[in-house]
Every structure is written in structure tokens, then in C-alpha cells.
N, CA, C and O atoms as CSV, one atom per row, in Angstrom:
chain,resi,resn,atom,element,x,y,z
A,1,MET,N,N,68.629,182.690,65.510
A,1,MET,CA,C,69.608,183.014,65.049
A,1,MET,C,C,69.636,182.929,63.317
A,1,MET,O,O,68.946,182.149,62.661
A,2,TYR,N,N,70.416,183.732,62.864
A,2,TYR,CA,C,70.203,183.915,61.206
A,2,TYR,C,C,71.249,183.503,60.675
A,2,TYR,O,O,72.232,183.376,61.404
A,3,ARG,N,N,71.344,183.202,59.384
A,3,ARG,CA,C,72.542,182.811,58.519
A,3,ARG,C,C,72.411,183.751,57.398
A,3,ARG,O,O,71.286,183.804,56.901
A,4,ILE,N,N,73.361,184.538,56.871
A,4,ILE,CA,C,73.413,185.541,55.940
A,4,ILE,C,C,74.363,185.113,54.660
A,4,ILE,O,O,75.590,185.046,54.737
A,5,VAL,N,N,73.745,184.887,53.701
A,5,VAL,CA,C,74.856,184.542,52.412
A,5,VAL,C,C,74.497,185.444,51.356
A,5,VAL,O,O,73.384,185.699,50.895
A,6,MET,N,N,75.584,185.865,51.065
A,6,MET,CA,C,76.019,186.910,50.119
A,6,MET,C,C,76.622,186.521,48.739
A,6,MET,O,O,77.517,185.678,48.685
A,7,LYS,N,N,76.201,187.050,47.770
A,7,LYS,CA,C,77.010,186.526,46.182
A,7,LYS,C,C,77.839,187.960,46.231
A,7,LYS,O,O,77.265,189.036,46.401
A,8,ILE,N,N,79.077,187.841,46.082
A,8,ILE,CA,C,80.033,188.943,45.929
A,8,ILE,C,C,80.863,188.986,44.663
A,8,ILE,O,O,81.596,188.020,44.454
A,9,ASP,N,N,80.845,189.832,43.923
A,9,ASP,CA,C,81.374,190.207,42.630
A,9,ASP,C,C,82.554,190.890,42.684
A,9,ASP,O,O,82.542,192.093,42.942
A,10,GLY,N,N,83.698,190.230,42.453
A,10,GLY,CA,C,84.890,190.868,42.365
A,10,GLY,C,C,86.045,190.539,43.376
A,10,GLY,O,O,87.051,191.221,43.572
A,11,MET,N,N,85.694,189.337,43.990
A,11,MET,CA,C,87.098,188.638,44.618
A,11,MET,C,C,87.620,187.635,43.935
A,11,MET,O,O,86.972,186.716,43.434
A,12,MET,N,N,88.996,187.802,43.887
A,12,MET,CA,C,89.908,187.208,43.066
A,12,MET,C,C,90.835,186.356,43.799
A,12,MET,O,O,91.448,185.545,43.106
A,13,CYS,N,N,91.107,186.364,45.251
A,13,CYS,CA,C,92.108,185.782,45.920
A,13,CYS,C,C,91.694,185.854,47.470
A,13,CYS,O,O,90.662,186.361,47.907
A,14,GLY,N,N,92.696,185.252,48.191
A,14,GLY,CA,C,92.391,185.132,49.645
A,14,GLY,C,C,92.482,186.511,50.174
A,14,GLY,O,O,91.955,186.769,51.256
A,15,MET,N,N,92.990,187.244,49.626
A,15,MET,CA,C,93.157,188.747,50.537
A,15,MET,C,C,91.739,189.439,50.373
A,15,MET,O,O,91.121,190.070,51.230
A,16,CYS,N,N,91.353,189.151,48.979
A,16,CYS,CA,C,89.806,189.818,48.880
A,16,CYS,C,C,88.948,189.342,49.694
A,16,CYS,O,O,87.951,189.972,50.045
A,17,GLU,N,N,89.293,187.943,50.164
A,17,GLU,CA,C,88.065,187.286,51.074
A,17,GLU,C,C,88.263,187.949,52.382
A,17,GLU,O,O,87.293,188.210,53.094
A,18,ALA,N,N,89.446,188.224,52.722
A,18,ALA,CA,C,89.971,188.812,54.133
A,18,ALA,C,C,89.174,190.428,54.344
A,18,ALA,O,O,88.598,190.786,55.371
A,19,HIS,N,N,89.320,191.175,53.182
A,19,HIS,CA,C,88.591,192.273,52.995
A,19,HIS,C,C,87.286,192.223,53.119
A,19,HIS,O,O,86.698,192.836,54.010
A,20,ILE,N,N,86.685,191.478,52.227
A,20,ILE,CA,C,85.269,191.142,52.724
A,20,ILE,C,C,84.879,190.902,53.990
A,20,ILE,O,O,84.087,191.635,54.582
A,21,ASN,N,N,85.497,189.683,54.575
A,21,ASN,CA,C,85.264,189.379,56.166
A,21,ASN,C,C,85.795,190.776,57.111
A,21,ASN,O,O,85.310,191.057,58.207
A,22,ASP,N,N,86.525,191.302,56.654
A,22,ASP,CA,C,86.520,192.521,57.771
A,22,ASP,C,C,85.642,193.670,57.496
A,22,ASP,O,O,85.560,194.523,58.380
A,23,VAL,N,N,84.971,193.825,56.403
A,23,VAL,CA,C,83.853,194.822,56.401
A,23,VAL,C,C,82.735,194.061,57.069
A,23,VAL,O,O,82.094,194.566,57.991
A,24,ILE,N,N,82.458,192.650,56.533
A,24,ILE,CA,C,81.242,192.356,57.617
A,24,ILE,C,C,81.423,192.498,59.145
A,24,ILE,O,O,80.491,192.845,59.871
A,25,ARG,N,N,82.802,192.182,59.655
A,25,ARG,CA,C,82.841,192.168,61.062
A,25,ARG,C,C,82.905,193.669,61.578
A,25,ARG,O,O,82.847,193.867,62.791
A,26,LYS,N,N,83.025,194.742,60.681
A,26,LYS,CA,C,82.961,195.743,61.354
A,26,LYS,C,C,81.758,196.760,60.820
A,26,LYS,O,O,81.751,197.983,60.960
A,27,ASN,N,N,80.714,195.926,60.154
A,27,ASN,CA,C,79.520,196.630,60.002
A,27,ASN,C,C,78.124,195.783,60.742
A,27,ASN,O,O,76.964,196.174,60.878
A,28,VAL,N,N,78.841,194.351,61.177
A,28,VAL,CA,C,77.732,193.732,61.611
A,28,VAL,C,C,78.385,193.202,63.149
A,28,VAL,O,O,79.105,192.210,63.266
A,29,LYS,N,N,78.007,193.992,64.141
A,29,LYS,CA,C,78.915,193.753,65.667
A,29,LYS,C,C,78.702,192.275,66.278
A,29,LYS,O,O,79.485,191.805,67.103
A,30,ASP,N,N,77.454,191.517,65.746
A,30,ASP,CA,C,77.302,190.256,66.551
A,30,ASP,C,C,77.496,189.059,65.235
A,30,ASP,O,O,76.880,187.994,65.187
A,31,ALA,N,N,78.372,189.477,64.352
A,31,ALA,CA,C,78.545,188.355,63.352
A,31,ALA,C,C,79.546,187.192,63.637
A,31,ALA,O,O,80.742,187.337,63.890
A,32,LYS,N,N,79.097,186.421,63.584
A,32,LYS,CA,C,79.731,184.944,63.862
A,32,LYS,C,C,80.147,184.132,62.701
A,32,LYS,O,O,79.573,184.186,61.613
A,33,LYS,N,N,81.228,183.329,62.979
A,33,LYS,CA,C,81.598,182.605,61.808
A,33,LYS,C,C,81.559,183.069,60.465
A,33,LYS,O,O,80.808,182.518,59.659
A,34,VAL,N,N,82.377,184.143,60.093
A,34,VAL,CA,C,82.180,184.894,58.728
A,34,VAL,C,C,83.498,183.898,57.842
A,34,VAL,O,O,84.690,183.783,58.126
A,35,VAL,N,N,82.897,183.440,56.983
A,35,VAL,CA,C,83.632,182.739,55.729
A,35,VAL,C,C,83.183,183.439,54.406
A,35,VAL,O,O,82.059,183.756,54.016
A,36,SER,N,N,84.459,183.586,53.821
A,36,SER,CA,C,84.147,183.991,52.047
A,36,SER,C,C,84.918,183.107,51.315
A,36,SER,O,O,85.921,182.573,51.788
A,37,SER,N,N,84.576,182.947,50.363
A,37,SER,CA,C,85.063,182.049,49.492
A,37,SER,C,C,85.156,182.828,47.993
A,37,SER,O,O,84.146,183.195,47.393
A,38,HIS,N,N,86.510,183.018,47.495
A,38,HIS,CA,C,86.581,183.675,46.128
A,38,HIS,C,C,86.335,182.597,44.995
A,38,HIS,O,O,86.172,183.105,43.885
A,39,THR,N,N,86.290,181.563,45.029
A,39,THR,CA,C,86.107,180.465,43.876
A,39,THR,C,C,84.601,180.214,43.965
A,39,THR,O,O,84.157,179.696,42.940
A,40,LYS,N,N,83.552,180.487,45.085
A,40,LYS,CA,C,82.266,180.288,45.064
A,40,LYS,C,C,81.478,181.654,44.995
A,40,LYS,O,O,80.269,181.758,44.786
A,41,LYS,N,N,82.428,182.747,45.219
A,41,LYS,CA,C,81.997,184.135,44.958
A,41,LYS,C,C,80.979,184.204,46.096
A,41,LYS,O,O,79.848,184.564,45.770
A,42,GLU,N,N,81.211,183.907,47.414
A,42,GLU,CA,C,80.017,183.845,48.255
A,42,GLU,C,C,80.927,184.191,49.843
A,42,GLU,O,O,82.080,183.863,50.123
A,43,SER,N,N,80.073,184.843,50.561
A,43,SER,CA,C,80.329,185.180,51.820
A,43,SER,C,C,79.341,184.657,52.721
A,43,SER,O,O,78.263,184.380,52.194
A,44,SER,N,N,79.452,184.457,53.950
A,44,SER,CA,C,78.271,184.039,54.854
A,44,SER,C,C,78.691,184.428,56.035
A,44,SER,O,O,79.863,184.805,56.026
A,45,PHE,N,N,78.064,184.479,57.219
A,45,PHE,CA,C,77.921,184.665,58.548
A,45,PHE,C,C,76.776,184.359,59.407
A,45,PHE,O,O,75.708,184.194,58.817
A,46,LEU,N,N,76.783,184.257,60.607
A,46,LEU,CA,C,75.923,184.051,61.560
A,46,LEU,C,C,75.562,185.370,62.595
A,46,LEU,O,O,76.409,186.004,63.223
A,47,CYS,N,N,74.144,185.606,62.608
A,47,CYS,CA,C,74.080,186.854,63.422
A,47,CYS,C,C,72.566,186.641,64.413
A,47,CYS,O,O,71.560,186.088,63.967
A,48,ASP,N,N,72.655,187.074,65.483
A,48,ASP,CA,C,71.198,186.904,66.313
A,48,ASP,C,C,70.172,187.601,65.613
A,48,ASP,O,O,69.132,187.001,65.340
A,49,GLU,N,N,70.339,188.847,65.274
A,49,GLU,CA,C,69.511,189.753,64.509
A,49,GLU,C,C,69.645,190.127,63.076
A,49,GLU,O,O,70.732,190.481,62.619
A,50,ILE,N,N,68.747,190.067,62.480
A,50,ILE,CA,C,68.877,190.567,61.004
A,50,ILE,C,C,69.649,191.827,60.750
A,50,ILE,O,O,68.942,192.801,61.009
A,51,PRO,N,N,70.730,192.123,60.376
A,51,PRO,CA,C,71.526,193.107,60.156
A,51,PRO,C,C,70.794,194.308,59.097
A,51,PRO,O,O,69.848,193.940,58.401
A,52,ASP,N,N,71.268,195.717,59.016
A,52,ASP,CA,C,71.216,196.356,58.023
A,52,ASP,C,C,71.680,196.213,56.557
A,52,ASP,O,O,72.582,196.883,56.054
A,53,LEU,N,N,71.062,195.399,56.024
A,53,LEU,CA,C,71.559,194.789,54.784
A,53,LEU,C,C,71.813,195.841,53.424
A,53,LEU,O,O,72.555,195.490,52.506
A,54,ASN,N,N,71.239,196.905,53.421
A,54,ASN,CA,C,71.316,198.025,52.604
A,54,ASN,C,C,72.597,198.561,52.801
A,54,ASN,O,O,73.354,198.879,51.884
A,55,GLY,N,N,72.883,198.680,54.207
A,55,GLY,CA,C,74.135,199.305,54.677
A,55,GLY,C,C,75.243,198.496,54.441
A,55,GLY,O,O,76.298,199.016,54.077
A,56,LEU,N,N,75.125,197.042,54.634
A,56,LEU,CA,C,76.216,196.309,54.664
A,56,LEU,C,C,76.556,196.102,53.159
A,56,LEU,O,O,77.702,195.779,52.846
A,57,LYS,N,N,75.580,196.281,52.214
A,57,LYS,CA,C,75.674,196.321,50.665
A,57,LYS,C,C,76.542,197.581,50.347
A,57,LYS,O,O,77.475,197.492,49.549
A,58,GLN,N,N,76.263,198.641,50.913
A,58,GLN,CA,C,77.114,199.924,50.664
A,58,GLN,C,C,78.499,199.784,51.003
A,58,GLN,O,O,79.449,200.121,50.296
A,59,ALA,N,N,78.540,199.280,52.098
A,59,ALA,CA,C,80.065,199.282,52.913
A,59,ALA,C,C,80.930,198.260,51.909
A,59,ALA,O,O,82.089,198.561,51.624
A,60,ILE,N,N,80.298,196.998,51.368
A,60,ILE,CA,C,81.153,196.348,50.559
A,60,ILE,C,C,81.447,197.123,49.416
A,60,ILE,O,O,82.560,197.051,48.895
A,61,LYS,N,N,80.445,197.953,48.919
A,61,LYS,CA,C,80.546,198.411,47.531
A,61,LYS,C,C,81.982,199.747,47.567
A,61,LYS,O,O,82.843,200.016,46.730
A,62,GLN,N,N,81.742,200.209,48.665
A,62,GLN,CA,C,82.990,201.322,49.183
A,62,GLN,C,C,84.272,200.384,49.048
A,62,GLN,O,O,85.278,201.059,48.826
A,63,THR,N,N,84.508,199.044,49.119
A,63,THR,CA,C,85.745,198.634,49.386
A,63,THR,C,C,85.967,198.057,47.821
A,63,THR,O,O,87.031,197.467,47.633
A,64,GLY,N,N,85.121,198.172,46.783
A,64,GLY,CA,C,85.643,198.064,45.546
A,64,GLY,C,C,84.750,196.472,45.164
A,64,GLY,O,O,84.985,196.008,44.048
A,65,TYR,N,N,83.990,195.866,45.871
A,65,TYR,CA,C,83.361,194.777,45.612
A,65,TYR,C,C,81.788,194.877,45.392
A,65,TYR,O,O,81.356,195.949,45.816
A,66,GLU,N,N,80.928,194.143,44.906
A,66,GLU,CA,C,79.646,194.313,44.599
A,66,GLU,C,C,78.933,193.038,45.345
A,66,GLU,O,O,79.339,191.909,45.072
A,67,ALA,N,N,77.890,193.217,46.269
A,67,ALA,CA,C,77.179,192.150,46.809
A,67,ALA,C,C,75.896,192.259,45.823
A,67,ALA,O,O,75.015,193.117,45.879
A,68,GLU,N,N,76.009,191.142,44.872
A,68,GLU,CA,C,74.683,191.127,44.148
A,68,GLU,C,C,73.372,190.614,44.571
A,68,GLU,O,O,72.327,191.125,44.168
A,69,ASP,N,N,73.412,189.505,45.463
A,69,ASP,CA,C,72.224,188.663,45.977
A,69,ASP,C,C,72.611,188.553,47.465
A,69,ASP,O,O,73.777,188.408,47.831
A,70,ILE,N,N,71.636,188.626,48.234
A,70,ILE,CA,C,71.569,188.430,49.794
A,70,ILE,C,C,70.447,187.725,50.335
A,70,ILE,O,O,69.316,188.204,50.409
A,71,ARG,N,N,70.821,186.441,50.758
A,71,ARG,CA,C,69.702,185.763,51.494
A,71,ARG,C,C,70.100,185.697,52.756
A,71,ARG,O,O,71.231,185.747,53.238
A,72,VAL,N,N,68.583,185.528,53.460
A,72,VAL,CA,C,68.442,185.474,54.807
A,72,VAL,C,C,67.954,184.177,55.303
A,72,VAL,O,O,66.764,184.023,55.026
A,73,GLU,N,N,68.541,183.076,56.020
A,73,GLU,CA,C,68.127,181.805,56.216
A,73,GLU,C,C,68.159,181.810,57.608
A,73,GLU,O,O,69.136,182.241,58.220
A,74,THR,N,N,66.843,181.221,58.337
A,74,THR,CA,C,66.872,180.747,59.751
A,74,THR,C,C,67.958,179.948,59.977
A,74,THR,O,O,68.178,179.095,59.118
A,75,TYR,N,N,68.665,180.009,60.886
A,75,TYR,CA,C,69.623,179.002,61.523
A,75,TYR,C,C,69.431,178.491,62.837
A,75,TYR,O,O,69.317,179.198,63.839
A,76,GLU,N,N,69.391,177.032,62.808
A,76,GLU,CA,C,69.310,176.264,64.155
A,76,GLU,C,C,70.742,175.903,64.504
A,76,GLU,O,O,71.474,175.203,63.804
A,77,LYS,N,N,71.089,176.507,65.768
A,77,LYS,CA,C,72.195,175.941,66.311
A,77,LYS,C,C,72.390,174.813,66.671
A,77,LYS,O,O,71.457,174.385,67.350
A,78,LYS,N,N,73.415,173.933,66.482
A,78,LYS,CA,C,73.667,172.574,66.341
A,78,LYS,C,C,74.818,172.378,67.377
A,78,LYS,O,O,75.901,172.939,67.212
A,79,GLY,N,N,74.606,171.695,68.285
A,79,GLY,CA,C,75.468,171.047,69.485
A,79,GLY,C,C,75.185,170.237,70.140
A,79,GLY,O,O,74.170,169.597,69.863
A,80,LEU,N,N,75.902,169.933,71.213
A,80,LEU,CA,C,76.196,168.468,71.976
A,80,LEU,C,C,74.944,168.235,72.690
A,80,LEU,O,O,74.390,167.140,72.776
A,81,PHE,N,N,74.510,169.388,73.223
A,81,PHE,CA,C,73.261,169.233,74.247
A,81,PHE,C,C,72.025,170.046,73.836
A,81,PHE,O,O,71.495,171.013,74.383
A,82,ARG,N,N,71.708,169.347,72.669
A,82,ARG,CA,C,70.505,170.013,71.976
A,82,ARG,C,C,69.420,169.322,72.427
A,82,ARG,O,O,68.291,169.627,72.043
């Protein structure tokens, strides 16, 4: 599993966060735990496979925001029965 963290320029409020979350969910079919923060200027989500990052960047740009930096981290699922 992977955690994708993106720096997003242009988010100003909670509605902007919702727009980014919608774009992520629409373009990454297996996106889970999608979270955006306009104060941190950051969005993150979990997925099973690394998505098309260039395509995601373009989709975000089409909504009026700019994905400046994208980090891919491996994520180990934490659970009760690990």
C-alpha cells in the first residue's frame, strides 16, 4: 500500500479542499482516506498501486489548483490484528 502526499497551491478554504478531494477520488479509483488541508497546503491519500501522477497533476491543474510536489511513501496498514 502507498501513501501519496501532494503540496497543492491555491487552496483557500474548506470548499477548495472538497474540490481537490473530489478530483483525487475521480482520478484514482482505489483512493482511500483522502484528506486535504488548505492551511498546510497539502493533500494525501492511500492506494494499493501507484497512480498516474502526471495525469493526477493535470486533473488538479484543470480545476484551477497547482500540484507542486508529489511524494510517494510506502504505507504499512496498522490494525488490531497485525
